[in-house]
VOSEPA-431442 format. One record per residue: x, y, z of N, C-alpha, C, O, CB in turn; residue number from 0. Coordinates in pm, whole numbers. Glycine has a CB too. Layout:
BEGIN
+--------+--------+--------+--------+--------+--------+--------+--------+--------+--------+--------+--------+--------+--------+--------+-------+
!   n_c1 !   n_c2 !   n_c3 !  ca_c1 !  ca_c2 !  ca_c3 !   c_c1 !   c_c2 !   c_c3 !   o_c1 !   o_c2 !   o_c3 !  cb_c1 !  cb_c2 !  cb_c3 ! rovex !
+--------+--------+--------+--------+--------+--------+--------+--------+--------+--------+--------+--------+--------+--------+--------+-------+
!      X !      Y !      Z !      X !      Y !      Z !      X !      Y !      Z !      X !      Y !      Z !      X !      Y !      Z !   NUM !
...
+--------+--------+--------+--------+--------+--------+--------+--------+--------+--------+--------+--------+--------+--------+--------+-------+
END
This chain:
BEGIN
+--------+--------+--------+--------+--------+--------+--------+--------+--------+--------+--------+--------+--------+--------+--------+-------+
!   n_c1 !   n_c2 !   n_c3 !  ca_c1 !  ca_c2 !  ca_c3 !   c_c1 !   c_c2 !   c_c3 !   o_c1 !   o_c2 !   o_c3 !  cb_c1 !  cb_c2 !  cb_c3 ! rovex !
+--------+--------+--------+--------+--------+--------+--------+--------+--------+--------+--------+--------+--------+--------+--------+-------+
!  -5241 !   6226 ! -10944 !  -5116 !   6181 ! -10992 !  -5019 !   6173 ! -10877 !  -5006 !   6262 ! -10792 !  -5064 !   6271 ! -11100 !     0 !
!  -4957 !   6070 ! -10880 !  -4860 !   6046 ! -10776 !  -4726 !   6100 ! -10819 !  -4679 !   6079 ! -10931 !  -4850 !   5898 ! -10742 !     1 !
!  -4668 !   6168 ! -10725 !  -4534 !   6219 ! -10758 !  -4431 !   6132 ! -10688 !  -4446 !   6089 ! -10573 !  -4519 !   6370 ! -10717 !     2 !
!  -4334 !   6111 ! -10757 !  -4226 !   6030 ! -10702 !  -4128 !   6122 ! -10631 !  -4060 !   6203 ! -10694 !  -4155 !   5946 ! -10813 !     3 !
!  -4120 !   6107 ! -10502 !  -4026 !   6196 ! -10434 !  -3884 !   6165 ! -10476 !  -3846 !   6050 ! -10495 !  -4040 !   6184 ! -10281 !     4 !
!  -3808 !   6270 ! -10490 !  -3669 !   6250 ! -10531 !  -3587 !   6201 ! -10411 !  -3607 !   6244 ! -10297 !  -3608 !   6381 ! -10590 !     5 !
!  -3501 !   6116 ! -10439 !  -3423 !   6062 ! -10325 !  -3341 !   6173 ! -10264 !  -3271 !   6245 ! -10335 !  -3331 !   5946 ! -10369 !     6 !
!  -3347 !   6188 ! -10135 !  -3270 !   6291 ! -10062 !  -3158 !   6224 !  -9981 !  -3125 !   6108 ! -10002 !  -3364 !   6373 !  -9967 !     7 !
!  -3104 !   6301 !  -9892 !  -2996 !   6241 !  -9812 !  -3052 !   6130 !  -9725 !  -3168 !   6136 !  -9683 !  -2926 !   6348 !  -9724 !     8 !
!  -2972 !   6031 !  -9698 !  -3021 !   5920 !  -9618 !  -3056 !   5967 !  -9477 !  -2997 !   6062 !  -9425 !  -2918 !   5807 !  -9612 !     9 !
!  -3147 !   5901 !  -9420 !  -3191 !   5939 !  -9285 !  -3078 !   5909 !  -9186 !  -3012 !   5805 !  -9195 !  -3322 !   5861 !  -9244 !    10 !
!  -3055 !   6002 !  -9093 !  -2944 !   5986 !  -8999 !  -2992 !   5956 !  -8858 !  -2913 !   5968 !  -8764 !  -2857 !   6112 !  -8999 !    11 !
!  -3113 !   5920 !  -8840 !  -3168 !   5890 !  -8708 !  -3092 !   5778 !  -8640 !  -3072 !   5783 !  -8519 !  -3314 !   5853 !  -8719 !    12 !
!  -3051 !   5679 !  -8712 !  -2978 !   5568 !  -8656 !  -2840 !   5610 !  -8611 !  -2788 !   5553 !  -8516 !  -2969 !   5455 !  -8755 !    13 !
!  -2780 !   5706 !  -8675 !  -2646 !   5753 !  -8639 !  -2646 !   5817 !  -8500 !  -2547 !   5803 !  -8428 !  -2596 !   5854 !  -8744 !    14 !
!  -2751 !   5885 !  -8463 !  -2756 !   5948 !  -8330 !  -2753 !   5843 !  -8220 !  -2695 !   5867 !  -8114 !  -2882 !   6034 !  -8317 !    15 !
!  -2815 !   5727 !  -8245 !  -2813 !   5621 !  -8145 !  -2672 !   5564 !  -8126 !  -2644 !   5503 !  -8023 !  -2909 !   5509 !  -8186 !    16 !
!  -2588 !   5584 !  -8219 !  -2450 !   5534 !  -8209 !  -2358 !   5645 !  -8158 !  -2273 !   5620 !  -8073 !  -2400 !   5483 !  -8347 !    17 !
!  -2374 !   5766 !  -8208 !  -2284 !   5877 !  -8175 !  -2300 !   5922 !  -8031 !  -2200 !   5943 !  -7962 !  -2309 !   5995 !  -8269 !    18 !
!  -2421 !   5937 !  -7982 !  -2443 !   5987 !  -7846 !  -2380 !   5896 !  -7741 !  -2310 !   5946 !  -7654 !  -2593 !   6002 !  -7818 !    19 !
!  -2400 !   5764 !  -7745 !  -2333 !   5680 !  -7645 !  -2180 !   5688 !  -7655 !  -2111 !   5683 !  -7553 !  -2377 !   5536 !  -7661 !    20 !
!  -2129 !   5699 !  -7776 !  -1983 !   5710 !  -7791 !  -1934 !   5839 !  -7726 !  -1833 !   5836 !  -7656 !  -1943 !   5706 !  -7941 !    21 !
!  -2003 !   5950 !  -7747 !  -1964 !   6079 !  -7688 !  -1975 !   6071 !  -7536 !  -1887 !   6119 !  -7465 !  -2054 !   6193 !  -7743 !    22 !
!  -2084 !   6012 !  -7485 !  -2102 !   5999 !  -7340 !  -1990 !   5912 !  -7283 !  -1932 !   5944 !  -7179 !  -2242 !   5938 !  -7307 !    23 !
!  -1959 !   5801 !  -7350 !  -1852 !   5713 !  -7304 !  -1718 !   5787 !  -7301 !  -1642 !   5775 !  -7204 !  -1842 !   5589 !  -7394 !    24 !
!  -1688 !   5862 !  -7405 !  -1562 !   5937 !  -7410 !  -1556 !   6043 !  -7300 !  -1451 !   6061 !  -7237 !  -1545 !   6004 !  -7549 !    25 !
!  -1667 !   6112 !  -7276 !  -1669 !   6212 !  -7169 !  -1649 !   6146 !  -7032 !  -1575 !   6197 !  -6948 !  -1802 !   6291 !  -7171 !    26 !
!  -1716 !   6032 !  -7010 !  -1700 !   5959 !  -6885 !  -1556 !   5910 !  -6869 !  -1499 !   5918 !  -6760 !  -1798 !   5839 !  -6879 !    27 !
!  -1497 !   5861 !  -6978 !  -1358 !   5815 !  -6973 !  -1264 !   5931 !  -6941 !  -1169 !   5914 !  -6864 !  -1318 !   5749 !  -7107 !    28 !
!  -1287 !   6046 !  -6999 !  -1204 !   6163 !  -6969 !  -1218 !   6203 !  -6822 !  -1120 !   6237 !  -6757 !  -1244 !   6281 !  -7061 !    29 !
!  -1340 !   6200 !  -6771 !  -1365 !   6236 !  -6631 !  -1292 !   6138 !  -6537 !  -1222 !   6179 !  -6445 !  -1517 !   6236 !  -6600 !    30 !
!  -1311 !   6008 !  -6561 !  -1247 !   5907 !  -6477 !  -1095 !   5919 !  -6488 !  -1024 !   5910 !  -6387 !  -1295 !   5765 !  -6517 !    31 !
!  -1045 !   5938 !  -6608 !   -900 !   5956 !  -6626 !   -849 !   6078 !  -6550 !   -743 !   6073 !  -6489 !   -866 !   5970 !  -6775 !    32 !
!   -925 !   6187 !  -6554 !   -887 !   6308 !  -6480 !   -885 !   6284 !  -6330 !   -796 !   6333 !  -6260 !   -982 !   6422 !  -6513 !    33 !
!   -983 !   6209 !  -6280 !   -988 !   6177 !  -6136 !   -865 !   6094 !  -6098 !   -799 !   6123 !  -5999 !  -1118 !   6100 !  -6100 !    34 !
!   -835 !   5990 !  -6177 !   -718 !   5907 !  -6147 !   -589 !   5988 !  -6154 !   -501 !   5971 !  -6070 !   -712 !   5789 !  -6245 !    35 !
!   -577 !   6075 !  -6254 !   -458 !   6158 !  -6268 !   -442 !   6250 !  -6147 !   -332 !   6260 !  -6092 !   -466 !   6241 !  -6398 !    36 !
!   -550 !   6316 !  -6106 !   -539 !   6409 !  -5993 !   -507 !   6334 !  -5864 !   -431 !   6384 !  -5781 !   -669 !   6491 !  -5976 !    37 !
!   -564 !   6216 !  -5845 !   -533 !   6137 !  -5725 !   -388 !   6090 !  -5728 !   -320 !   6092 !  -5625 !   -628 !   6016 !  -5714 !    38 !
!   -340 !   6049 !  -5843 !   -201 !   6006 !  -5855 !   -107 !   6123 !  -5825 !     -8 !   6106 !  -5755 !   -173 !   5951 !  -5997 !    39 !
!   -139 !   6241 !  -5876 !    -58 !   6358 !  -5850 !    -59 !   6394 !  -5702 !     45 !   6427 !  -5645 !   -107 !   6477 !  -5933 !    40 !
!   -175 !   6386 !  -5639 !   -185 !   6414 !  -5495 !   -105 !   6312 !  -5415 !    -37 !   6348 !  -5319 !   -332 !   6413 !  -5450 !    41 !
!   -114 !   6186 !  -5455 !    -39 !   6081 !  -5385 !    112 !   6107 !  -5397 !    185 !   6092 !  -5299 !    -74 !   5942 !  -5443 !    42 !
!    158 !   6145 !  -5513 !    301 !   6175 !  -5532 !    344 !   6294 !  -5448 !    454 !   6294 !  -5392 !    331 !   6203 !  -5680 !    43 !
!    260 !   6396 !  -5437 !    293 !   6512 !  -5354 !    301 !   6471 !  -5207 !    392 !   6513 !  -5136 !    188 !   6624 !  -5372 !    44 !
!    207 !   6390 !  -5162 !    207 !   6342 !  -5022 !    332 !   6258 !  -4997 !    398 !   6275 !  -4894 !     79 !   6260 !  -4991 !    45 !
!    365 !   6168 !  -5090 !    484 !   6085 !  -5075 !    610 !   6170 !  -5072 !    701 !   6141 !  -4995 !    491 !   5983 !  -5188 !    46 !
!    617 !   6274 !  -5155 !    735 !   6362 !  -5156 !    747 !   6436 !  -5024 !    858 !   6448 !  -4970 !    726 !   6463 !  -5273 !    47 !
!    636 !   6486 !  -4970 !    640 !   6554 !  -4839 !    682 !   6457 !  -4731 !    761 !   6492 !  -4643 !    503 !   6616 !  -4806 !    48 !
!    630 !   6335 !  -4736 !    665 !   6233 !  -4637 !    813 !   6199 !  -4646 !    880 !   6186 !  -4543 !    579 !   6107 !  -4657 !    49 !
!    865 !   6183 !  -4766 !   1007 !   6153 !  -4784 !   1094 !   6268 !  -4733 !   1197 !   6244 !  -4670 !   1038 !   6125 !  -4933 !    50 !
!   1054 !   6392 !  -4758 !   1128 !   6508 !  -4707 !   1127 !   6509 !  -4555 !   1230 !   6535 !  -4492 !   1068 !   6639 !  -4761 !    51 !
!   1011 !   6482 !  -4494 !   1002 !   6479 !  -4348 !   1088 !   6368 !  -4291 !   1153 !   6386 !  -4188 !    855 !   6461 !  -4303 !    52 !
!   1090 !   6253 !  -4357 !   1172 !   6141 !  -4310 !   1321 !   6174 !  -4320 !   1397 !   6142 !  -4229 !   1140 !   6014 !  -4390 !    53 !
!   1362 !   6238 !  -4431 !   1503 !   6280 !  -4446 !   1542 !   6379 !  -4337 !   1650 !   6369 !  -4280 !   1526 !   6342 !  -4586 !    54 !
!   1454 !   6475 !  -4309 !   1481 !   6574 !  -4204 !   1492 !   6505 !  -4068 !   1583 !   6535 !  -3991 !   1370 !   6681 !  -4200 !    55 !
!   1401 !   6412 !  -4040 !   1406 !   6338 !  -3913 !   1536 !   6258 !  -3903 !   1602 !   6259 !  -3799 !   1284 !   6243 !  -3901 !    56 !
!   1572 !   6188 !  -4011 !   1695 !   6109 !  -4011 !   1818 !   6197 !  -3989 !   1909 !   6159 !  -3916 !   1709 !   6031 !  -4142 !    57 !
!   1820 !   6313 !  -4051 !   1934 !   6405 !  -4033 !   1939 !   6454 !  -3888 !   2048 !   6463 !  -3830 !   1922 !   6526 !  -4129 !    58 !
!   1824 !   6485 !  -3829 !   1821 !   6529 !  -3690 !   1870 !   6419 !  -3596 !   1944 !   6446 !  -3502 !   1680 !   6573 !  -3650 !    59 !
!   1828 !   6296 !  -3620 !   1873 !   6183 !  -3539 !   2023 !   6164 !  -3556 !   2095 !   6143 !  -3458 !   1797 !   6054 !  -3576 !    60 !
!   2070 !   6171 !  -3679 !   2214 !   6157 !  -3707 !   2294 !   6262 !  -3632 !   2396 !   6231 !  -3571 !   2240 !   6168 !  -3859 !    61 !
!   2248 !   6386 !  -3636 !   2319 !   6493 !  -3566 !   2310 !   6473 !  -3415 !   2408 !   6499 !  -3344 !   2261 !   6631 !  -3606 !    62 !
!   2196 !   6428 !  -3364 !   2181 !   6404 !  -3220 !   2274 !   6292 !  -3174 !   2317 !   6289 !  -3059 !   2035 !   6369 !  -3186 !    63 !
!   2304 !   6199 !  -3265 !   2393 !   6089 !  -3231 !   2540 !   6126 !  -3253 !   2627 !   6040 !  -3243 !   2357 !   5967 !  -3314 !    64 !
!   2567 !   6250 !  -3281 !   2705 !   6295 !  -3294 !   2746 !   6330 !  -3434 !   2851 !   6392 !  -3454 !   2795 !   6192 !  -3243 !    65 !
!   2668 !   6292 !  -3532 !   2702 !   6326 !  -3670 !   2840 !   6274 !  -3707 !   2872 !   6158 !  -3682 !   2696 !   6477 !  -3692 !    66 !
!   2920 !   6360 !  -3766 !   3055 !   6324 !  -3808 !   3159 !   6354 !  -3700 !   3276 !   6321 !  -3717 !   3091 !   6397 !  -3935 !    67 !
!   3117 !   6415 !  -3591 !   3216 !   6455 !  -3491 !   3248 !   6341 !  -3395 !   3163 !   6257 !  -3366 !   3167 !   6576 !  -3412 !    68 !
!   3371 !   6339 !  -3347 !   3415 !   6242 !  -3247 !   3393 !   6308 !  -3112 !   3446 !   6416 !  -3085 !   3566 !   6200 !  -3267 !    69 !
!   3314 !   6242 !  -3026 !   3281 !   6305 !  -2899 !   3229 !   6202 !  -2799 !   3178 !   6096 !  -2836 !   3177 !   6416 !  -2920 !    70 !
!   3242 !   6236 !  -2671 !   3171 !   6166 !  -2565 !   3045 !   6247 !  -2544 !   3050 !   6359 !  -2494 !   3258 !   6151 !  -2431 !    71 !
!   2932 !   6191 !  -2580 !   2806 !   6265 !  -2574 !   2754 !   6274 !  -2431 !   2697 !   6376 !  -2392 !   2702 !   6200 !  -2663 !    72 !
!   2773 !   6167 !  -2352 !   2732 !   6172 !  -2212 !   2806 !   6063 !  -2136 !   2844 !   5960 !  -2191 !   2579 !   6155 !  -2197 !    73 !
!   2825 !   6089 !  -2005 !   2883 !   5992 !  -1913 !   2837 !   6031 !  -1774 !   2868 !   6141 !  -1727 !   3041 !   5987 !  -1923 !    74 !
!   2762 !   5941 !  -1708 !   2710 !   5973 !  -1576 !   2692 !   5846 !  -1494 !   2687 !   5735 !  -1547 !   2578 !   6050 !  -1587 !    75 !
!   2682 !   5866 !  -1361 !   2656 !   5757 !  -1269 !   2516 !   5774 !  -1211 !   2474 !   5885 !  -1180 !   2763 !   5752 !  -1155 !    76 !
!   2445 !   5661 !  -1197 !   2312 !   5666 !  -1138 !   2292 !   5546 !  -1048 !   2309 !   5435 !  -1098 !   2202 !   5672 !  -1247 !    77 !
!   2260 !   5558 !   -925 !   2261 !   5686 !   -852 !   2405 !   5728 !   -824 !   2497 !   5647 !   -829 !   2181 !   5674 !   -720 !    78 !
!   2423 !   5853 !   -794 !   2556 !   5906 !   -767 !   2603 !   5875 !   -625 !   2722 !   5885 !   -596 !   2557 !   6055 !   -788 !    79 !
!   2511 !   5837 !   -538 !   2544 !   5803 !   -399 !   2481 !   5667 !   -368 !   2362 !   5646 !   -389 !   2492 !   5914 !   -299 !    80 !
!   2565 !   5574 !   -317 !   2516 !   5439 !   -283 !   2568 !   5400 !   -145 !   2664 !   5459 !    -96 !   2560 !   5334 !   -390 !    81 !
!   2505 !   5302 !    -84 !   2553 !   5244 !     41 !   2656 !   5138 !      7 !   2653 !   5078 !   -101 !   2436 !   5184 !    125 !    82 !
!   2748 !   5115 !     99 !   2853 !   5015 !     78 !   2787 !   4881 !     41 !   2695 !   4836 !    108 !   2942 !   5000 !    205 !    83 !
!   2836 !   4819 !    -67 !   2783 !   4691 !   -114 !   2675 !   4705 !   -219 !   2641 !   4607 !   -287 !   2729 !   4615 !      2 !    84 !
!   2619 !   4825 !   -234 !   2516 !   4846 !   -337 !   2581 !   4878 !   -471 !   2698 !   4917 !   -478 !   2420 !   4960 !   -295 !    85 !
!   2503 !   4861 !   -578 !   2553 !   4887 !   -714 !   2505 !   5022 !   -765 !   2402 !   5074 !   -722 !   2509 !   4775 !   -810 !    86 !
!   2581 !   5075 !   -856 !   2543 !   5196 !   -931 !   2557 !   5162 !  -1079 !   2621 !   5063 !  -1115 !   2632 !   5321 !   -892 !    87 !
!   2498 !   5242 !  -1160 !   2505 !   5221 !  -1305 !   2580 !   5338 !  -1368 !   2548 !   5454 !  -1344 !   2364 !   5207 !  -1366 !    88 !
!   2681 !   5305 !  -1449 !   2753 !   5405 !  -1527 !   2702 !   5397 !  -1670 !   2708 !   5291 !  -1732 !   2909 !   5383 !  -1519 !    89 !
!   2653 !   5509 !  -1721 !   2601 !   5512 !  -1858 !   2685 !   5608 !  -1941 !   2725 !   5715 !  -1894 !   2451 !   5555 !  -1860 !    90 !
!   2711 !   5569 !  -2064 !   2789 !   5654 !  -2153 !   2733 !   5647 !  -2294 !   2659 !   5555 !  -2330 !   2937 !   5614 !  -2152 !    91 !
!   2771 !   5747 !  -2371 !   2733 !   5754 !  -2511 !   2847 !   5822 !  -2585 !   2889 !   5932 !  -2548 !   2598 !   5832 !  -2531 !    92 !
!   2897 !   5757 !  -2690 !   3006 !   5814 !  -2769 !   2968 !   5814 !  -2916 !   2885 !   5735 !  -2961 !   3138 !   5735 !  -2747 !    93 !
!   3030 !   5904 !  -2990 !   3008 !   5906 !  -3135 !   3141 !   5899 !  -3206 !   3237 !   5967 !  -3169 !   2929 !   6033 !  -3179 !    94 !
!   3147 !   5815 !  -3308 !   3263 !   5797 !  -3394 !   3390 !   5758 !  -3317 !   3500 !   5800 !  -3353 !   3289 !   5923 !  -3471 !    95 !
!   3374 !   5678 !  -3214 !   3488 !   5627 !  -3138 !   3525 !   5488 !  -3188 !   3438 !   5409 !  -3224 !   3457 !   5625 !  -2985 !    96 !
!   3654 !   5461 !  -3190 !   3699 !   5328 !  -3230 !   3710 !   5237 !  -3108 !   3685 !   5117 !  -3118 !   3835 !   5337 !  -3303 !    97 !
!   3746 !   5295 !  -2993 !   3754 !   5215 !  -2871 !   3716 !   5300 !  -2751 !   3723 !   5423 !  -2755 !   3896 !   5157 !  -2853 !    98 !
!   3676 !   5231 !  -2644 !   3636 !   5296 !  -2520 !   3695 !   5217 !  -2405 !   3690 !   5094 !  -2404 !   3478 !   5307 !  -2508 !    99 !
!   3751 !   5287 !  -2308 !   3800 !   5222 !  -2187 !   3740 !   5290 !  -2066 !   3706 !   5409 !  -2070 !   3956 !   5224 !  -2180 !   100 !
!   3726 !   5213 !  -1958 !   3670 !   5264 !  -1834 !   3767 !   5230 !  -1722 !   3802 !   5113 !  -1703 !   3527 !   5205 !  -1806 !   101 !
!   3811 !   5329 !  -1649 !   3904 !   5309 !  -1537 !   3838 !   5357 !  -1411 !   3773 !   5462 !  -1419 !   4039 !   5383 !  -1560 !   102 !
!   3846 !   5295 !  -1298 !   3900 !   5160 !  -1289 !   3809 !   5062 !  -1362 !   3688 !   5081 !  -1369 !   3917 !   5117 !  -1142 !   103 !
!   3871 !   4958 !  -1417 !   3799 !   4860 !  -1500 !   3687 !   4794 !  -1420 !   3706 !   4752 !  -1306 !   3896 !   4752 !  -1553 !   104 !
!   3571 !   4786 !  -1482 !   3460 !   4713 !  -1419 !   3420 !   4600 !  -1512 !   3469 !   4488 !  -1497 !   3338 !   4808 !  -1390 !   105 !
!   3334 !   4626 !  -1604 !   3291 !   4527 !  -1704 !   3348 !   4567 !  -1839 !   3402 !   4676 !  -1855 !   3136 !   4516 !  -1710 !   106 !
!   3336 !   4479 !  -1935 !   3381 !   4511 !  -2070 !   3300 !   4628 !  -2125 !   3178 !   4635 !  -2106 !   3368 !   4387 !  -2163 !   107 !
!   3367 !   4719 !  -2190 !   3299 !   4834 !  -2253 !   3342 !   4840 !  -2398 !   3449 !   4792 !  -2435 !   3333 !   4968 !  -2179 !   108 !
!   3257 !   4898 !  -2480 !   3287 !   4914 !  -2621 !   3215 !   5038 !  -2671 !   3123 !   5087 !  -2607 !   3246 !   4789 !  -2701 !   109 !
!   3258 !   5088 !  -2787 !   3192 !   5208 !  -2841 !   3044 !   5181 !  -2866 !   3007 !   5081 !  -2927 !   3260 !   5253 !  -2972 !   110 !
!   2961 !   5272 !  -2818 !   2816 !   5256 !  -2836 !   2750 !   5392 !  -2823 !   2799 !   5481 !  -2754 !   2757 !   5155 !  -2732 !   111 !
!   2636 !   5406 !  -2891 !   2561 !   5530 !  -2876 !   2503 !   5538 !  -2736 !   2495 !   5646 !  -2678 !   2450 !   5541 !  -2982 !   112 !
!   2461 !   5425 !  -2683 !   2406 !   5426 !  -2548 !   2437 !   5291 !  -2484 !   2397 !   5186 !  -2534 !   2252 !   5454 !  -2549 !   113 !
!   2509 !   5296 !  -2373 !   2548 !   5173 !  -2305 !   2559 !   5202 !  -2156 !   2602 !   5311 !  -2117 !   2684 !   5116 !  -2361 !   114 !
!   2520 !   5108 !  -2074 !   2531 !   5120 !  -1929 !   2599 !   4996 !  -1874 !   2576 !   4885 !  -1923 !   2392 !   5141 !  -1863 !   115 !
!   2682 !   5015 !  -1771 !   2747 !   4904 !  -1702 !   2722 !   4920 !  -1554 !   2708 !   5032 !  -1503 !   2900 !   4897 !  -1734 !   116 !
!   2718 !   4808 !  -1485 !   2694 !   4810 !  -1341 !   2828 !   4805 !  -1268 !   2918 !   4731 !  -1307 !   2604 !   4691 !  -1297 !   117 !
!   2841 !   4886 !  -1162 !   2962 !   4887 !  -1079 !   2920 !   4877 !   -933 !   2812 !   4922 !   -895 !   3047 !   5015 !  -1104 !   118 !
!   3008 !   4818 !   -852 !   2985 !   4808 !   -708 !   3114 !   4852 !   -638 !   3196 !   4769 !   -601 !   2942 !   4661 !   -664 !   119 !
!   3132 !   4984 !   -622 !   3256 !   5032 !   -562 !   3258 !   5008 !   -411 !   3154 !   5015 !   -344 !   3275 !   5181 !   -592 !   120 !
!   3378 !   4979 !   -357 !   3393 !   4958 !   -212 !   3409 !   5091 !   -140 !   3382 !   5101 !    -20 !   3515 !   4867 !   -184 !   121 !
!   3453 !   5193 !   -212 !   3470 !   5327 !   -155 !   3434 !   5429 !   -263 !   3413 !   5392 !   -379 !   3617 !   5350 !   -103 !   122 !
!   3426 !   5555 !   -226 !   3396 !   5660 !   -324 !   3498 !   5652 !   -437 !   3619 !   5654 !   -413 !   3397 !   5801 !   -257 !   123 !
!   3447 !   5643 !   -558 !   3534 !   5620 !   -674 !   3498 !   5717 !   -786 !   3381 !   5740 !   -815 !   3524 !   5474 !   -723 !   124 !
!   3601 !   5772 !   -848 !   3583 !   5853 !   -969 !   3620 !   5765 !  -1088 !   3733 !   5717 !  -1099 !   3671 !   5984 !   -965 !   125 !
!   3524 !   5744 !  -1175 !   3545 !   5663 !  -1295 !   3580 !   5755 !  -1412 !   3525 !   5864 !  -1426 !   3419 !   5578 !  -1329 !   126 !
!   3674 !   5709 !  -1495 !   3717 !   5786 !  -1611 !   3688 !   5706 !  -1737 !   3733 !   5593 !  -1752 !   3868 !   5822 !  -1603 !   127 !
!   3612 !   5767 !  -1826 !   3581 !   5707 !  -1956 !   3673 !   5772 !  -2058 !   3678 !   5894 !  -2068 !   3429 !   5725 !  -1995 !   128 !
!   3746 !   5691 !  -2133 !   3834 !   5742 !  -2238 !   3789 !   5683 !  -2370 !   3779 !   5562 !  -2386 !   3984 !   5706 !  -2209 !   129 !
!   3763 !   5770 !  -2465 !   3724 !   5728 !  -2600 !   3836 !   5766 !  -2695 !   3895 !   5874 !  -2684 !   3588 !   5794 !  -2643 !   130 !
!   3864 !   5677 !  -2789 !   3969 !   5699 !  -2888 !   3909 !   5682 !  -3026 !   3835 !   5587 !  -3051 !   4090 !   5601 !  -2867 !   131 !
!   3941 !   5776 !  -3116 !   3888 !   5764 !  -3253 !   3989 !   5693 !  -3342 !   4095 !   5652 !  -3296 !   3855 !   5903 !  -3311 !   132 !
!   3957 !   5678 !  -3469 !   4041 !   5604 !  -3563 !   4176 !   5671 !  -3585 !   4273 !   5604 !  -3618 !   3970 !   5588 !  -3696 !   133 !
!   4184 !   5802 !  -3566 !   4309 !   5875 !  -3585 !   4395 !   5875 !  -3458 !   4506 !   5929 !  -3459 !   4281 !   6018 !  -3628 !   134 !
!   4346 !   5816 !  -3350 !   4422 !   5812 !  -3225 !   4392 !   5927 !  -3131 !   4453 !   5936 !  -3024 !   4567 !   5810 !  -3256 !   135 !
!   4301 !   6015 !  -3167 !   4263 !   6126 !  -3079 !   4185 !   6069 !  -2961 !   4110 !   5972 !  -2975 !   4177 !   6232 !  -3156 !   136 !
!   4205 !   6129 !  -2844 !   4138 !   6080 !  -2723 !   4056 !   6190 !  -2659 !   4090 !   6308 !  -2664 !   4241 !   6025 !  -2623 !   137 !
!   3946 !   6147 !  -2597 !   3863 !   6237 !  -2517 !   3829 !   6160 !  -2389 !   3813 !   6038 !  -2390 !   3731 !   6284 !  -2595 !   138 !
!   3819 !   6236 !  -2278 !   3787 !   6172 !  -2151 !   3673 !   6245 !  -2082 !   3648 !   6362 !  -2107 !   3910 !   6168 !  -2061 !   139 !
!   3606 !   6171 !  -1994 !   3500 !   6227 !  -1910 !   3504 !   6150 !  -1779 !   3549 !   6036 !  -1775 !   3357 !   6219 !  -1979 !   140 !
!   3457 !   6214 !  -1672 !   3458 !   6147 !  -1542 !   3319 !   6150 !  -1480 !   3236 !   6236 !  -1507 !   3560 !   6214 !  -1449 !   141 !
!   3297 !   6050 !  -1393 !   3174 !   6040 !  -1316 !   3211 !   5980 !  -1181 !   3294 !   5889 !  -1173 !   3064 !   5954 !  -1391 !   142 !
!   3150 !   6031 !  -1075 !   3184 !   5984 !   -942 !   3067 !   5909 !   -879 !   2951 !   5948 !   -894 !   3226 !   6101 !   -853 !   143 !
!   3100 !   5800 !   -808 !   3003 !   5727 !   -729 !   3050 !   5739 !   -584 !   3156 !   5689 !   -546 !   2989 !   5575 !   -775 !   144 !
!   2968 !   5807 !   -503 !   3001 !   5828 !   -363 !   2944 !   5712 !   -280 !   2827 !   5676 !   -296 !   2945 !   5966 !   -312 !   145 !
!   3028 !   5653 !   -193 !   2986 !   5539 !   -112 !   2974 !   5584 !     32 !   3065 !   5648 !     84 !   3085 !   5421 !   -125 !   146 !
!   2864 !   5552 !     98 !   2841 !   5584 !    240 !   2853 !   5461 !    322 !   2837 !   5466 !    444 !   2703 !   5649 !    262 !   147 !
+--------+--------+--------+--------+--------+--------+--------+--------+--------+--------+--------+--------+--------+--------+--------+-------+
END
């Protein structure tokens, strides 16, 4: 006698073929997403450190250039000793100056962080650089060119 088996739960073998790839895909997607997230976070940290270093560098350059202070940063003659008829170079650097004058007058001068002018003195000469700020305050410096 044949017995008729009672219907049981449907076979789920086909479901495993669908569920396992979905789980593997989701795990792979989570892994790839985690990698992208960690790289993005690392990139942002590197960019923040770079921006901080750039700000620090810019502040140091700003301060080296005089910052907010009005000043003659440097004024010198090179060479300091020349033969009659030879030229020397006067170099100056000012910060926050509105105008600059050079006595005795040689070439046109103007406020600059770094500027050099050529002079050809006939005798030993002391040059005076005068810088004036927007409020009318003045600062002076001198440099001598000795002529032989």
